[in-house]
N, C-alpha and C positions, 0 to 999 in steps of 0.2 A: 503495500500501501502504500504510494508515493509520501511525503514527509507534510505537505500541503494540502490532500487531498481532503474537501470538504465532507461535516457528517452528513448524511442523507437528509434528508426532509421529509417531514409528515406533512404531505400536501393532502388539506382537501376533508383531514380525519378528526379525531381528537386526539391528542398530543400521548406519548408513554406515559407521566407522572400521573395524567387523570386517570387514567383506564385505572395504573397500580393504585391511586386511592380511594376509586372506585370498589376498586374490587377489595381492598380492606374494609371499607365502613359496611358492606354488604354481611363480610365475615363476621364483623365484629356484633351487627344485629341481630345475624341468625345465633350468632350464642348469647346474646340477652332473651333472646326471644325464647330459643331453650331454656334456659334459666328461670325467667320472671313471667313468663306468660301463662302457665298453671298455677302462679298464684292471684295472678289474675283474674282467669276463670273462674276459681274456687272463689275469689272474693262475689261477683258477679253468679255463683249458683249458675254455671253453665257448665253442664255435666255433657253434654254431645262429644260423643269421640271424634268425632269427625273435625273440631275444632280444636278440641283440649286431647292433641296428639304432638307427640317431639318434632315429627315432619311438618306437620301445618303452623308451630309455634318458631320453628327456623325458617318455615316461609313466608309467615307475616313480619317477624323482623328483619328479615334479610330485605322485603319489598322495603319497609318503613324506611329503613336505612339506605336506597338505594331511591329513594325522593327525597327523602333529605341532604342528599350527595349532589343532585343537580343545582341545591340551592349554594353549600357550601364547598364544594371542590375547587372553585376556583381562588376562595379565600385561604384556603388552605395550599393551593398550589405556589400562591403566592410565597404564604408562608416558609414552605420549604424550600423554595428559591432562596431568599433570604436569610435564611437558617444554611447552607449550602452556600452562599456568596460569604458568611459569616468563617467559616469551617476551614475556607480555601484562603483565609488570610492569617489562619494559626499554625503554627509551626507543627511539623510530624513529633516533638518530643514533646510539645505542649499536648497535643494528642493524647497523644502513647501514656503519660503520666498521670492524666485528667483522666485516661479512664482505667484504668489500673486502681487508681486513687478512690474511684466512685465505682467500682466492683467490690473492692475492701470495705468501703464503709458500707455496703448494703451488706455483708455476708458478718461486718461485726452486729448491725440492725439485725439479721435475723439472728442469730445468737442471745441478744437482749432480749428480743420477744417471744420466744420459745414460750417462759416461764407464764407470758400473760397472756398468749394466745389459752394455754392449759387452764388459766383459771378461768376462762368461761364466764367470765362478768359481760351484764347485757354492753355496756358502752364502752368501757375499757378494752374488753377484748378484740374491739373491730376497731373503733378510730385510734386507738392510743399506738398501734404498729405503726399504720399508715405515715403518722407524723415520725417517728423513731426513726422509719426506711427515710422520710424527708430530707431530715436532718443530718443523719449518719453520710448520708449517699453527698449530702451538700460539703460536708466537713473534710470527706475523703476526697474529692473533688478541689477543694481548696487547697489541700495538705498535697497532696499532687504536686499542681500546678505548680506553688506557689516557691516551695523548694524542690523545683525539678531538678535542681544543679548539684546539689548534696546527694539524691536519688541516683544520676548519675556514678559519683564519684563512688558510690557503692558498687555500682557495676562494672565499674571500668578496674584491666586489670593495670597492678600498678608497675611499673619495669622495676628491677631490682638497681640498689643505688651503691656503689661504691664507695669505702669507707673516705675517702680522700674528696668525693664531691660534695658530700653533703655538709650544707650548712651554703654551696656556692650554688642551689639552681634557686630559681625563682618563681614561684607557682602563677602561673597567669589565667586568669579566671575567662573564659572563651567558650561560647558556643558552637556547637559540629558542625554549624552549616557558617560560622565568620570567614567573611571574606569567600566561599566557597563557589559561589555563583559568581559568575560575571554573563551580568544582562545585557545580550545585544540589542543594540539600535537599530531602527530601520535601516537609515545611514551605513551605520559600518560594514552592512550585511550586502548594498547593493554594492558598496567599494570591492569587496570579495580578497583583500588584502588579509582579513580575518581569520581566513583560509588557512594561508599560505602561513602566517604566522604561530596558529596553536600546530599547525601540523609539525615544524618544527620543534615543539615541546615550551617554545616561552611563557604560554599563558599554562599555569595550573587551576587544578579545581575543572568544574562544570559549564560551562557552555548552557543558556538557560535563554531560551528564546520564548518571548511571550506571547500568549492567543491574539493577544490585541497589536502587537507588532506582524503575527504573520498576517492579520484582518489585511492591515494595510499595503502588505507586499503584496495580496493579491488583488486587493483596491488598483495600484498604481497597476499593475500583470493586465489588469482588464480597460485600463486606461483608454480614451479614443486616441491619446496622442502618442506617436508611435514610438518619441524617443522615451517620455514613462512608460511605456509597454516593455522595450527592451529592456530597459532600467530594472522593473520589478522581476522582469522573468529571468534575470540575472540572478536577482537576490534568491529568487528561488531554486533558479539551479543551484547555487554556493550554499543553501540548506540543505539540500540532497545532497550536495559531496560532503559536508562537513558528518551528517548522517553515516554516510556509507563507509565512516573511516573507525575502524574498530580500534584507536588509541585515542579518539578522542569521545570526552561523555557530554552526550548532547542531550538535553533533558528540554519537553515540553512544559509551560507554566497554562493553564486548562482556565485558572481565576482571573478575573476584571474587576474593573473599580467602576461602577454604573456612575457613580456620582461624580465623579471625571471624565471629563470629555477628549483632553489634548491626551496625544498619544507620548510627549516628555515628560508630562506631570505622571502620567499613570507609571513610568518607567522610575522616577523617584522616588514615587509612590511602592512602589514594589522594592528598590533596592535597599529602603529605608526598615522592609517588611522582614526580609531574609537575612539583613545585613552583607547583601551583596555590592558587586561593584557593578558600575553599569559602563558598558565598552563602546564608545561613541568617535564617532565624526565630525558633529554639531558643534561649533564654534559655544554658540547659543546654550544648549544643554550644557555644555563642560563645564561655564562659569554658574548657571545657575544649580549646578550639583554641587560644586565647589563654596557655593553661598550658603548651600542645606546641609554640610558637611556629610554630604555622601560622595564615596571614593570613584575618582573616575579613571577609564583609560582611554585615553585619547592615541587615535593610530596614526593620526599629523603630526601630534610631538611627537612617537617613535620615529617616525619617517625623518622629523627633523634631525631627532638627536643623533639618528647614524649615520647621516649624512658626512662624506669627510671633511675633517674642518679645514680651511682654507688661509694663507698666514699673510700680512700685508709684505710684498714684496716675490710672492712666486706667481710665476706665469703659467699663461693654457691659451691654447687655442679654442678659438669661439667663430661662431657663425652671428654676424648681425640681424637680424633680422626683423626688427621695427621700430622705429621711431620714441624715441622716449618722449616724456612727460616736460622735462627741461630741455632748453634751448641745446640742439644740436647734437642731443646725446642719445644712442643708441642701444637698443635693446637685444639682450641674447639668451641663450638657454644652457642651462646643464643637460646630461643624458636623463639624470633623475628629478627636471622641472627648475632646478634652480635659476633664479632672473640674475642676469650679470649687468650690471648700471655701467655701459659704456661713454666718455666720454669722450666729445667727437665724434660717437661710432657713427651717426647718420653721413660723414662722408665717405663711410665703408661698407653701404648696406647691400644685405645677402654678400656679402665677401667673407671668408675668413681668416680673420685678423689675429697674431698674436699678444696679446692682452697682459697686463701687470696688475695684478691686486694692489689695491690702495688701501682698501677697508672692508669689513665686514658687519651688516646687521642684522641683528637676530631680533625678528620680530613674532607675535601669535599665528601670523597665519604663515610663515616659513623667514628661510634665509634669503637674505637679499647683499650680494656683491658688488662693490662699486671697483672700478679698474678703469683704467687708461692703456689703447695703444703702447705695444713697447717702444714702437721708433720715436714716439713723441717724448717718453721718458731719457731716450737716447740721445734728440736733439737736443733737450735742455743740459743733460750732464756736458754735450759737447762745447756749448754756449758758452758753460762758466770754467 
């Protein structure tokens, strides 16, 4: 199945969630009918065997709850979606220890309420156990979630320490997902260099592709603009290539933030939630992430950092391709895209000349080199 395949749509019918909710309500109605309808018939002195029997009671209860489900199913479905969205925002460790704590709380409540049920008091034996179950389940959930760091340490195997190393180790408190996820932006996927960088092993952890980024790529790939369409399809090809690499850990994040409309804001929200790192080429997203204390890996900054360093006085051969912004300036480019501003370069338009570097300027957009033709430097020296 392709990485970017769309989920099948249920056209013109009832959604699977509604069917499941309706089925559950019908089963509950049948169970209630079998349990309580005999008492109702006896209350009204109904002795007709056709009405007061197990099968009829189950059918009556199921039909009543089926009618109720017609009204309630949309509200229940809405609540299920909200609960699902909330659970998707929680980390796996939070859910795991919360579930374990709740189960332990219910077991303790069961042991506590056994004597109460055995007493068979009219009110306490029926209502008090329910209250005890709720209280202990909540306490177990709170203890499991608020102190999960301590529970995790109990289950982790501690490495053996040499006596010489004791007292020199610093204990760091970090979550299991600390800087683990590298969350890819749309721009960096379309750019494609992330595949080559990840293939070399310079990016550790897991590459995470959010579902809302994938949807944006699909929208770009389906655009009427041919240029955008090509860019979008290139991004989808890069995702498939990443997924096929066995050495790369690539995961999909299915959650979404429906209260946020912009993809950049969703990326920052997700990075805060998972304690991850945003990988992007977008200059503005980079600055906003830094302002909100979200770590960022910018591929353009990496490319600029690994460009060869030029020293004033160094010579190189370049081709002047266009005029500069100032008078008589010419512009040339290195193979890696670095701009070289050549003084008096307009006189050598579309010619390969030897230049000497006078200075270099590093900007957020990249490195810019200023140079002069070599023969101009020689002419000055000859006059001196």
